[in-house]
C-alpha positions as CSV (number, residue, x, y, z in Angstrom):
1,M,258.7,55.3,-3.7
2,L,260.7,58.3,-2.4
3,E,262.0,56.4,0.7
4,A,263.5,53.7,-1.6
5,K,265.1,56.3,-3.7
6,L,266.6,58.0,-0.7
7,S,268.1,54.8,0.5
8,R,270.2,54.6,-2.6
9,I,271.7,58.1,-2.2
10,K,275.5,58.0,-1.9
11,L,276.1,62.0,-2.6
12,L,274.0,64.9,-1.7
13,L,274.8,67.9,-3.8
14,T,273.4,71.4,-3.1
15,D,273.2,74.9,-4.4
16,C,274.4,77.5,-1.9
17,D,272.4,80.8,-1.9
18,G,268.9,80.1,-1.0
19,V,269.6,76.5,0.3
20,L,272.6,76.6,2.7
21,T,272.1,80.4,3.3
22,D,269.0,82.4,3.5
23,G,269.6,84.3,0.4
24,G,270.5,87.5,2.0
25,V,273.5,89.4,1.3
26,Y,275.6,90.9,4.1
27,Y,278.7,93.3,3.8
28,G,281.4,93.9,6.4
29,E,283.1,97.2,7.1
30,A,285.5,96.5,4.0
31,G,282.6,95.9,1.8
32,E,283.3,92.3,1.6
33,E,280.3,89.8,1.1
34,L,279.3,87.8,4.0
35,K,277.1,84.7,4.2
36,K,274.8,83.6,7.1
37,F,274.8,79.7,7.5
38,D,272.5,77.7,9.7
39,I,274.4,75.5,12.3
40,R,271.7,72.8,12.0
41,D,272.7,72.4,8.4
42,G,276.3,72.0,9.1
43,M,275.2,69.3,11.6
44,G,273.4,67.6,8.8
45,V,276.7,67.4,6.8
46,E,278.3,65.7,9.7
47,R,275.5,63.2,10.4
48,L,275.2,62.3,6.8
49,R,278.9,61.5,6.7
50,N,278.9,59.7,10.0
51,L,275.6,58.0,10.1
52,A,274.9,57.0,6.5
53,G,278.3,57.3,4.7
54,V,276.9,59.9,2.4
55,Q,279.1,62.7,1.3
56,T,278.0,66.3,0.5
57,G,279.0,68.6,-2.5
58,I,278.3,72.2,-3.2
59,I,277.8,73.4,-6.8
60,T,277.3,77.2,-7.0
61,G,277.8,80.1,-9.3
62,E,279.1,82.2,-6.6
63,L,282.9,83.0,-5.8
64,S,282.3,83.9,-2.2
65,P,285.3,83.5,0.3
66,S,282.5,82.6,2.9
67,V,281.4,79.5,0.9
68,I,285.1,78.3,1.0
69,K,285.5,78.8,4.6
70,R,282.2,76.9,5.4
71,A,283.1,74.0,3.2
72,E,286.4,73.8,4.9
73,K,284.8,74.0,8.2
74,L,282.4,71.0,7.2
75,K,285.2,69.0,5.5
76,I,283.3,69.3,2.2
77,T,286.0,68.7,-0.5
78,E,283.5,68.4,-3.4
79,L,283.2,72.1,-3.8
80,H,282.6,73.8,-7.3
81,L,282.6,77.7,-7.3
82,G,281.7,80.1,-10.1
83,V,279.9,77.3,-12.1
84,K,277.9,78.5,-15.2
85,D,276.9,75.0,-16.5
86,K,275.6,73.0,-13.6
87,P,274.6,69.9,-15.8
88,S,278.2,69.7,-17.1
89,V,279.6,69.8,-13.6
90,L,277.2,67.1,-12.4
91,K,278.1,64.8,-15.4
92,E,281.8,65.2,-14.4
93,I,281.2,64.5,-10.7
94,I,279.1,61.4,-11.5
95,A,281.8,60.0,-14.0
96,R,284.8,60.8,-11.7
97,L,283.1,59.2,-8.4
98,N,281.9,56.3,-10.4
99,L,278.3,57.0,-9.4
100,K,275.0,56.4,-11.1
101,A,272.6,59.4,-11.5
102,E,270.0,57.7,-9.1
103,E,272.6,57.7,-6.4
104,V,272.8,61.3,-6.2
105,A,270.4,63.9,-4.8
106,Y,270.3,67.6,-5.3
107,I,268.7,70.7,-3.4
108,G,268.0,73.7,-5.5
109,D,265.9,76.8,-5.3
110,D,265.9,78.7,-8.4
111,V,265.6,78.6,-12.2
112,N,269.4,77.7,-12.6
113,D,268.9,74.4,-10.7
114,L,266.1,73.0,-12.8
115,E,268.0,71.0,-15.3
116,V,270.3,69.5,-12.7
117,M,267.2,68.6,-10.5
118,K,266.0,66.7,-13.5
119,M,269.1,64.6,-13.9
120,V,269.5,63.2,-10.3
121,G,267.8,60.4,-8.6
122,V,266.2,62.6,-5.9
123,S,265.4,66.3,-6.3
124,V,264.8,68.5,-3.2
125,C,263.8,72.1,-2.7
126,P,263.4,74.3,0.2
127,A,259.9,75.4,1.4
128,N,260.5,78.9,0.1
129,A,261.7,77.9,-3.4
130,I,260.1,79.4,-6.5
131,S,257.1,77.6,-8.0
132,F,258.8,76.3,-11.1
133,V,261.4,74.5,-8.8
134,K,258.6,73.1,-6.6
135,D,256.9,71.6,-9.7
136,V,260.1,69.6,-10.6
137,A,261.1,68.6,-7.0
138,Q,260.3,65.0,-5.7
139,L,260.5,66.4,-2.1
140,V,259.5,69.8,-1.0
141,C,261.1,70.5,2.6
142,E,259.0,72.1,5.5
143,S,262.0,74.3,6.2
144,N,263.2,77.2,4.3
145,G,266.6,77.7,2.6
146,G,269.4,78.6,5.2
147,S,266.9,77.7,7.9
148,G,267.2,74.0,8.2
149,C,266.2,72.5,4.7
150,F,269.5,70.9,4.3
151,R,269.2,69.2,7.6
152,E,265.7,68.1,7.0
153,T,266.8,66.4,3.7
154,A,269.9,64.9,5.5
155,E,267.6,63.3,8.3
156,K,265.4,61.8,5.7
157,I,268.3,60.3,3.9
158,I,269.6,58.9,7.1
159,L,266.4,57.4,8.1
160,A,266.1,55.7,4.6
161,H,269.5,54.3,4.9
162,K,268.7,52.7,8.2
163,G,265.3,51.5,7.0
164,G,263.6,53.4,9.5
165,K,260.7,56.1,9.6
166,V,260.4,59.2,11.4
167,S,259.8,58.7,15.0
168,G,259.2,60.8,18.2
169,R,261.6,58.5,20.2
170,P,265.2,57.3,19.5
171,S,266.2,54.3,17.8
172,E,266.7,51.3,20.2
173,V,269.6,50.1,18.1
174,I,272.5,52.5,17.1
175,T,274.8,51.5,14.3
176,L,278.4,52.8,14.7
177,N,280.5,53.8,11.7
178,S,282.5,50.7,12.3
179,G,279.4,48.7,11.5
180,V,278.9,47.5,14.9
181,K,275.3,47.8,16.5
182,I,274.5,48.6,20.2
183,G,271.1,48.4,21.7
184,S,268.2,46.1,22.5
185,G,268.7,42.5,21.0
186,E,272.2,43.0,20.1
187,H,275.5,41.6,21.7
188,C,276.8,43.6,24.6
189,Y,279.3,46.1,23.5
190,I,282.3,45.6,25.9
191,I,284.6,48.5,26.2
192,A,288.1,48.1,27.7
193,E,288.9,51.4,29.2
194,I,292.6,52.2,28.9
195,G,292.1,55.7,29.8
196,I,295.4,56.9,31.1
197,N,296.7,53.4,32.4
198,H,299.2,53.6,29.4
199,N,301.2,55.9,31.7
200,G,302.2,58.1,28.6
201,S,303.8,55.1,26.9
202,L,302.7,54.1,23.4
203,D,304.3,50.8,23.8
204,I,302.1,50.0,26.9
205,A,299.1,51.2,24.8
206,K,299.9,48.7,22.0
207,Q,300.1,46.0,24.7
208,L,296.8,46.9,26.2
209,I,295.1,46.9,22.8
210,D,296.6,43.5,21.9
211,E,295.4,42.1,25.3
212,A,291.9,43.6,24.7
213,V,291.8,41.9,21.2
214,T,292.9,38.6,22.8
215,A,289.9,39.0,25.4
216,K,287.6,39.7,22.4
217,A,286.6,43.1,23.7
218,S,284.5,45.2,21.3
219,A,286.4,48.5,21.9
220,V,289.3,50.1,23.8
221,K,288.8,53.6,25.0
222,F,291.3,56.4,25.9
223,Q,291.1,59.7,27.5
224,K,291.9,63.1,25.9
225,R,292.6,66.3,27.8
226,T,294.1,69.7,27.3
227,P,296.1,69.9,30.4
228,E,296.2,73.8,30.5
229,I,292.4,73.7,30.4
230,C,291.6,70.7,32.7
231,V,294.0,71.3,35.5
232,P,293.2,74.1,37.7
233,K,295.9,76.9,37.7
234,D,296.4,76.7,41.6
235,Q,297.4,72.9,41.2
236,W,299.8,73.6,38.3
237,E,303.0,74.1,40.4
238,I,302.2,71.3,43.1
239,M,305.2,69.1,43.2
240,R,304.4,65.3,42.7
241,D,306.7,62.2,42.7
242,T,306.3,60.2,39.4
243,P,308.2,57.4,37.6
244,W,310.1,60.1,35.7
245,G,311.2,61.8,38.9
246,R,309.7,64.8,40.9
247,M,307.9,67.2,38.8
248,S,305.0,69.8,38.8
249,Y,301.4,68.5,38.4
250,I,300.8,70.3,35.2
251,D,304.2,68.7,33.8
252,Y,303.0,65.4,34.9
253,K,299.7,65.8,33.2
254,R,301.5,66.9,30.0
255,K,303.8,63.9,30.3
256,I,301.0,61.3,30.2
257,E,298.9,63.0,27.6
258,F,299.0,61.5,24.0
259,G,299.3,63.7,21.1
260,I,298.8,63.6,17.3
261,V,301.7,61.1,16.7
262,E,300.5,58.7,19.3
263,Y,296.8,58.8,18.4
264,A,297.7,58.5,14.7
265,T,299.6,55.3,15.7
266,I,296.7,54.2,17.8
267,D,294.2,54.6,15.1
268,Q,296.3,52.7,12.5
269,Y,297.0,49.9,15.0
270,C,293.4,49.4,16.0
271,K,292.4,49.2,12.4
272,K,295.2,46.8,11.7
273,V,294.1,44.5,14.6
274,G,290.3,45.1,14.2
275,I,289.0,46.8,17.1
276,D,287.1,49.9,17.6
277,W,288.7,52.8,19.5
278,F,287.4,56.1,20.9
279,V,288.0,58.5,23.8
280,S,286.3,60.4,26.5
281,T,286.9,64.2,25.9
282,W,287.5,66.3,28.7
283,D,287.3,69.7,27.0
284,V,286.2,71.5,23.8
285,E,289.7,71.7,22.3
286,A,290.1,67.9,22.8
287,V,286.9,67.3,20.6
288,D,288.6,69.6,18.0
289,F,291.8,67.5,18.3
290,M,289.9,64.2,18.0
291,E,288.0,65.3,15.0
292,Q,291.1,64.5,13.0
293,F,290.2,60.7,13.4
294,D,287.2,58.8,12.4
295,T,286.3,57.3,15.8
296,P,282.7,55.7,16.2
297,L,281.4,57.7,19.2
298,Y,282.3,60.1,22.0
299,K,282.2,59.4,25.7
300,L,281.4,62.1,28.2
301,A,282.9,61.2,31.5
302,S,280.7,61.6,34.6
303,A,282.6,64.5,35.7
304,S,281.6,66.2,32.6
305,L,277.9,65.6,32.6
306,T,277.3,69.2,33.6
307,D,279.7,70.8,31.1
308,T,277.2,72.1,28.5
309,Q,279.6,73.8,26.3
310,L,281.4,70.3,25.8
311,I,278.2,68.4,25.2
312,K,277.3,71.2,22.6
313,R,280.7,70.7,20.8
314,I,280.2,67.0,20.7
315,L,276.9,67.2,19.3
316,L,278.1,69.3,16.5
317,T,280.3,66.4,15.3
318,G,277.1,64.2,14.7
319,K,278.8,61.2,16.3
320,P,277.0,59.1,18.8
321,L,277.3,60.3,22.4
322,M,277.7,58.0,25.5
323,L,276.8,59.9,28.7
324,S,278.1,58.4,32.0
325,T,276.2,59.3,35.0
326,G,278.3,59.0,38.1
327,M,278.4,61.6,40.8
328,S,275.1,62.9,39.3
329,T,271.6,63.5,40.6
330,I,268.5,62.6,38.3
331,R,268.0,66.2,37.8
332,E,271.4,66.7,36.3
333,I,271.0,63.5,34.0
334,E,267.6,65.0,32.8
335,D,269.3,68.4,32.1
336,A,272.0,66.7,30.1
337,V,269.6,64.4,28.1
338,N,267.3,67.3,27.5
339,L,270.2,69.3,26.2
340,V,270.9,66.7,23.8
341,W,267.2,66.4,22.8
342,S,266.9,70.1,22.4
343,F,269.5,69.8,19.6
344,D,268.0,66.8,18.0
345,R,265.2,64.5,19.4
346,N,266.7,61.6,17.5
347,Y,270.2,62.2,18.3
348,P,272.1,59.0,18.8
349,L,272.4,58.7,22.4
350,F,273.7,56.3,25.0
351,I,273.3,56.4,28.8
352,A,275.7,54.6,31.1
353,H,274.8,54.2,34.8
354,S,277.9,54.5,36.9
355,T,279.0,55.3,40.5
356,S,282.1,57.4,40.6
357,A,284.1,55.8,43.6
358,Y,287.4,54.2,42.8
359,P,287.1,51.2,43.8
360,C,283.3,51.2,44.4
361,K,281.9,49.2,47.2
362,P,279.1,46.5,46.0
363,E,276.5,48.3,48.2
364,E,277.0,51.5,46.1
365,L,276.8,50.0,42.8
366,N,273.0,50.3,42.7
367,L,272.5,48.2,39.5
368,R,268.8,48.5,39.6
369,M,269.4,52.0,38.2
370,I,269.9,50.4,34.7
371,K,266.2,49.4,34.8
372,T,265.2,52.9,36.1
373,L,267.1,54.5,33.4
374,G,265.6,52.2,30.7
375,E,262.2,53.0,32.0
376,K,262.8,56.7,32.0
377,Y,264.3,56.9,28.6
378,P,262.6,54.1,26.4
379,G,264.5,53.4,23.4
380,V,267.8,54.8,24.5
381,P,270.5,52.0,24.8
382,I,271.4,52.0,28.6
383,G,274.7,50.5,29.8
384,Y,276.9,50.4,32.7
385,S,280.4,51.8,33.5
386,G,281.9,49.9,36.6
387,H,284.6,50.8,39.0
388,E,284.3,47.9,41.3
389,T,287.1,45.4,41.9
390,G,285.4,42.0,41.0
391,L,283.8,40.8,37.8
392,A,280.4,39.2,38.8
393,T,278.6,42.6,39.2
394,T,279.5,43.7,35.7
395,V,278.2,40.4,34.4
396,A,275.0,40.9,36.5
397,A,274.6,44.3,34.7
398,V,274.4,42.7,31.5
399,A,271.8,40.2,33.0
400,M,269.8,43.2,34.2
401,G,269.7,44.8,30.8
402,A,272.9,46.7,30.1
403,T,273.4,46.9,26.3
404,F,277.2,47.9,26.7
405,V,279.6,47.9,29.6
406,E,282.8,49.4,30.5
407,R,285.7,48.6,32.7
408,H,289.1,50.0,33.4
409,F,291.8,47.9,31.8
410,T,295.3,47.5,32.9
411,L,298.5,45.2,32.4
412,D,298.9,45.1,36.1
413,R,297.1,46.5,38.9
414,A,300.1,47.2,41.0
415,M,301.5,49.7,38.2
416,W,302.0,53.2,39.2
417,G,299.0,55.6,38.4
418,S,295.7,56.6,39.9
419,D,293.2,54.2,37.9
420,H,295.2,50.9,38.0
421,A,293.9,49.7,41.4
422,A,290.2,49.8,40.1
423,S,291.1,48.2,36.7
424,V,290.8,44.7,35.4
425,E,294.0,42.8,34.4
426,P,294.1,40.9,31.0
427,G,293.2,37.5,32.5
428,G,290.2,38.9,34.4
429,F,289.1,40.6,31.2
430,Q,289.1,37.6,29.3
431,R,286.8,35.9,32.0
432,L,284.5,38.8,31.9
433,V,283.9,38.8,28.2
434,R,283.6,35.0,28.3
435,D,280.9,35.2,31.2
436,I,279.0,38.1,29.5
437,R,278.7,36.0,26.3
438,D,277.6,32.9,28.3
439,V,274.9,35.0,30.1
440,E,273.7,36.3,26.7
441,I,273.4,32.8,25.4
442,A,271.8,31.5,28.5
443,A,269.2,34.3,28.4
444,G,267.4,32.4,25.4
445,D,264.2,33.8,23.8
446,G,261.7,33.5,26.7
447,V,259.8,30.9,24.7
448,K,259.3,27.8,26.6
449,K,260.2,24.6,24.8
450,V,261.3,21.0,25.4
451,Y,264.9,20.5,24.1
452,D,266.3,17.3,22.4
453,S,268.7,16.9,25.4
454,E,265.6,16.5,27.7
455,I,263.9,13.6,25.9
456,G,266.1,11.1,27.5
457,P,265.6,12.0,31.0
458,M,261.8,12.5,30.2
459,K,261.6,8.9,29.2
460,R,263.4,7.7,32.2
461,L,261.9,10.0,34.9
462,R,258.4,11.1,33.8
463,V,255.2,9.0,34.6
464,N,253.1,10.1,31.8
465,I,254.6,11.1,28.5
466,S,252.9,13.0,25.8
467,E,252.3,11.1,22.5
468,E,254.3,13.6,20.6
469,Y,257.5,12.6,22.5
470,K,257.1,8.9,22.7
471,T,258.6,8.4,19.3
472,K,261.5,10.7,19.6
473,A,265.0,9.4,20.2
């Protein structure tokens, strides 16, 4: 069965011309050869890597610089150019990577691909491949080469790895690259939002990570901005009192922004202590920066819900996207979701209900929106991003169906900074996680039953006892 074969694939190899490109030849002013690649196929490479752990390789007889650039862009390291003997290269790859032939798939479109296609576990060709190749291929795509056939193959492999089938609606459970599942029937994914509460200190960030681990949170989250983009220029030179003295607003924003050294340390530290970490990105350059790390998802802050360019850049990563919906109308939420679904109807998407007031009054939390969003977007995991001061309403959000929750997290609400006052301290976060887990256990399965613990009271208090219980202790 083809689906079973696809589920075993660990490496997808492909020819270039006629598969990743449309087979056309383009020349620039200097006469150099150019290639036209489909952006959806690039997305397929990212999604294969992030959602199924499947790597991509290119085997081509070409020596085009465009192919090298494309491979670099997509982080494809298994690149073989100017190949005259494709079967020999395939054998070398299988041996070096310690793979079995049935764990490799190959997409080809012409005569020089035939022998390789016969050697692998799954052979694929685009819709416009020559007839000889179609006769050999186990899977003939609906899309042409350079127009989505690689992406089509990638999606079939991803679905097979998940044990799913093609559907017109999103999956109710999304598996992160950390192995954690978020969605209906799974434990609530509890996010400790560190944000900028580290105040620019890596030591404070580590303390917060440690406290989140102690509280048994599922993940910690930070924020990544490019200050020169996110701070309006008319605010750059506004002077501000800070713990580091009086400075301009732009210098303050630079001061508290973590860079490559800090995030590399955070990445290593979170892996060491065993907790997921990710960020809210506030601009396109921040996404480019974060792609250096293999975080499990991206969060889009409520303020960014209408930033279409930022959303599009995140979609190109293939990583799950968590949309927060504070300060937004239903129409704006619809527009953002439609943008995601126009890119890919099955894109791994989370939606978080939120009210963007810091702190938020109980009468403005509107927790019934969790149900409203769930009914509006069936199959999409719905969660809650809270900015209130208490804990009970966040626990209530889980009881009302939130599959993930997020609360700002701080060592001390009295610390200097804009987000500390609406944050939860370590002791409170421990209670929050404990209470959420208790609610999950207490929810049960909805099937009425008589528990053993009720037998004693039944025998003491009930007038007529059913025969089936009379003999029970």
